[in-house]
Residue, then its C-alpha position, 0 to 999 in steps of 0.5 A: m500500500v505505502m509503496d503504491m501510494q509513493g509511486g503514485v505521488i512520484l508520478g503525480p503532480s507532486i514530482l514528475g507530473r509537474s511536467a505537462n509533457f510527462s503527464a500527457t505522455i504517460f497518463p493521457l486523459r483516456s488512460i486515467m479514466v480507465l485506471e479510475t474505473l478499474a480502481n473504483v470497481g476494486l474499491l466496490f468489491f473491497l468494501f463488499i469483502v469487508g462487509v462479508e468478513m464482519d460477523l454481526g453476531m459478534i456484536r450481539k455477544t459484545s461485552q459492555k467493555a468493548l462497546v465503551i471502548a468503541i465509543a471512546c476511541m471514535s468520539l475523541p478523534f471525531l471531536i478533534g477532527s470536527s473542531t479543526t474545520f473552522l480553520f478551513n472555512g474558505e476551503t470547502q464548497v459544501n455546507h459546514l455540517s457535511f465538512v464537519v462529518f467528513m473531517g471527523v470520520a477521516l480522523s476517527v475511523i479504524a482500518f478493520p481489515v488491517l487490524a484483523r490481519i495484524l491480529a491474525e499474524l500475531k495469533l491474537l484473534n482468539a485472545e481476549i484482547g483480540k476479541i475486544a479489539m475486533s468487536a470495538a473496531m467492527m462497531n467503529d467501522i459500521c458507525a463510520w460508514i453510516l456517518l459517511a453515507l449521511a455526509v454524502a447524502l447531505v452533500e448531494s442535497n446541498s443545492s436542493s431543499t431540505l426535503a431532498s435530504f430526507y428523501v436520501i436518508f429515508s430511501s437509504i434506510g428503505f434500501v437497508l431494510m430491503l436487503i435485510f428482509v428480502v434479499r438475505p432470506g432469498i440468499e438463504w433460500f438458495i443456500h439451503r437448496i444446495p445439497n450437503g457436500e456440494s460446492f457453489s456453482d459459478y452461477h451462484i457466485y456470478l449472481i452475488l457479484t452482480g448483486v454488488f454492482v446492483c447495490g452500488f448502483i442503487t445507493d449511488a442513484i439514491g444519493t449516497h455513495s456506491i460503496f455504501g451499497a456494496f458494504v451493506f450487501g456484504l454485511i447481509i451475506p450469511k456467514g458460512p460456506l458461501a461467505t468462505t467461497l466468496l472470500e477465497k475467490l475474490e480476496d486475493f484478486v481484489t487486494t493484490l491487483l485492483l486495490l493497487l490501482y486505487f492506491a496509485i490513483s490516490g497518489l496521482r491525485t496528491d499534490i504536495s506542493s499545495v502545502n504552503g510553508k512550514g506553518d502548514y506542515g507544523f499545523f498538520i503534524a499537530i492535528i495528526v498527533l492530537a488525533c492519534v493521542g485521542k485514540v490512544a488516550g481514549t482507549l487506554l483510559i477506558a481499558l484501565y477503568y475496566k481494570m485491564p493490566f497497563r501493558e494490555a491496555f496500552v497494546l489495545a490502545l495501539l491496535m485501535s489506532t490502526k490506519g489503512l485503506t479505510e481512511m483513504v476511502v473516506l478522503n477520496v470520497g470527500k475529494d470527489q464530493k468537493v468537500y475539501i481541496n488538495t491542502i486538506f486532502l493531505l491532512p489525515 
């Protein structure tokens, strides 16, 4: 991920892309459109995979400790991020509420897929600290995606009436209810029709993959982002053989090929030269440090309150500060929606 983004930054307007001849030769407009299309398809399927990996049954079994930790590690960075928005009033083209939500989510969200892989490599998934971290991160991510969908809805209806905002919100709620009470039972029905011991056919897999595109199209047409539809569709996939088969067929292809394009495109969109002077750099570093300290401090204090040993509490606080692709998604969505300009795009 880091190397792909660095490659994009080097090839982008920050360094080599400053030359108009280089940009026109290496990245003509037609090729950029193709790369962005493939990158967005990869993003759609990645969010679907994230939803499939999340076990909502774990939330029902979540202890009060994990719930409070999830609230603490999200609320403090969210407040820090949203409180800085008054410094950028002239650098957004949308209403201030949307700007506040985007900045708060960008600094408070946790990279759930990255955290899951870290815990798996450290063999902590089945340990108590791993279960708490996974449960808290899952709740954090679900809340973050809901807030992000709300912010996009507010942006989309920015030039319209208040009635349009309610239309987007209630349509999104109706879409989620349809997936839960209509689509999920339909998927369970065809799962039960498959004899025991038989694998899922390619037809079933293609049907699910088509559903990802359809859900993304519906939420995009409603006024929220297409990734919201793909994510919710992944959440309602029944956990079991179907989810395992989907992950086996999709995960490697999406994460090792399509997502690389997304990272590269993100790097190409980054213009470091938009930062003016040492004052901006110092300001950015201060906000980033405060956001990280807010996550660590919020989690650490709650963990110590529940009488966890200091070492375990500190490890949990560091785990809950995991960053990765999820933040990049939030930043790129905000940039696409013109919530902020290049200077703020560099911040989180």
